[in-house]
C-alpha positions as CSV (number, residue, x, y, z in Angstrom):
1,M,9.4,-25.6,-0.9
2,L,6.2,-24.2,-2.4
3,N,4.5,-25.6,1.0
4,L,6.8,-23.8,3.3
5,V,6.3,-20.6,1.6
6,K,2.5,-21.4,1.5
7,Q,2.1,-21.9,5.5
8,Y,4.8,-19.1,6.1
9,K,3.5,-16.7,4.0
10,K,2.7,-13.8,6.4
11,E,6.3,-14.5,8.4
12,L,8.2,-14.1,5.1
13,R,6.3,-10.9,4.1
14,N,7.3,-9.1,7.6
15,I,10.6,-10.2,7.6
16,L,10.7,-8.4,4.0
17,L,9.4,-5.4,5.1
18,L,11.9,-5.4,8.0
19,V,15.1,-5.9,5.7
20,L,13.3,-3.0,3.3
21,V,12.9,-0.8,6.3
22,A,16.4,-1.5,7.7
23,A,17.8,-1.0,4.1
24,L,16.0,2.6,3.7
25,L,17.7,4.0,7.4
26,P,20.5,5.5,5.8
27,Y,18.3,8.0,3.7
28,L,15.8,8.9,5.8
29,P,17.1,12.5,7.2
30,K,17.5,13.6,3.4
31,T,14.4,12.5,2.9
32,F,13.0,14.5,5.6
33,H,15.0,17.2,4.7
34,F,13.0,17.0,1.0
35,L,9.7,17.0,2.3
36,E,10.1,20.4,4.3
37,S,10.3,21.7,1.0
38,F,7.7,23.3,-1.2
39,T,8.2,20.2,-4.1
40,G,8.1,17.7,-0.7
41,M,4.8,19.1,0.0
42,M,3.1,19.0,-3.6
43,M,4.6,15.4,-3.8
44,I,2.9,14.3,-0.6
45,M,-0.3,15.5,-1.4
46,G,-0.2,14.1,-4.7
47,V,0.8,10.5,-3.5
48,L,-2.3,11.0,-0.4
49,C,-4.3,12.2,-3.3
50,G,-3.8,9.2,-5.2
51,C,-4.3,6.9,-2.5
52,V,-7.4,8.2,-1.4
53,L,-9.1,7.9,-5.1
54,G,-7.5,4.3,-5.6
55,L,-9.0,3.3,-2.0
56,S,-12.3,5.0,-3.0
57,L,-12.5,3.4,-6.3
58,K,-11.6,-0.2,-4.4
59,L,-14.4,0.5,-2.7
60,H,-16.8,1.1,-5.4
61,Y,-15.4,-1.6,-7.4
62,R,-16.2,-4.1,-4.1
63,I,-19.7,-2.7,-3.8
64,M,-20.3,-3.1,-7.2
65,V,-19.1,-6.8,-7.1
66,L,-21.6,-7.5,-4.2
67,R,-24.5,-6.3,-5.7
68,I,-24.0,-8.2,-8.7
69,N,-23.6,-11.4,-6.8
70,K,-27.0,-10.4,-5.2
71,E,-28.7,-10.2,-8.2
72,N,-27.4,-13.2,-9.5
73,N,-28.4,-15.4,-6.7
74,Q,-31.9,-13.8,-6.5
């Protein structure tokens, strides 16, 4: 069973994402109306700023790991 999960990991992930999208479809109209409000816009800006901050920290961490590995190999 575990070998099947490892073998079809990507396909299972895609199936679960499709199920999640299908489950969230009924909530989309109300969500779009909420996002048009000021509170919705502030929440979108907060999420986007969090994503940018998280991705920049991830990039910084990877660069630091590469530098440490380069120093250890020399």
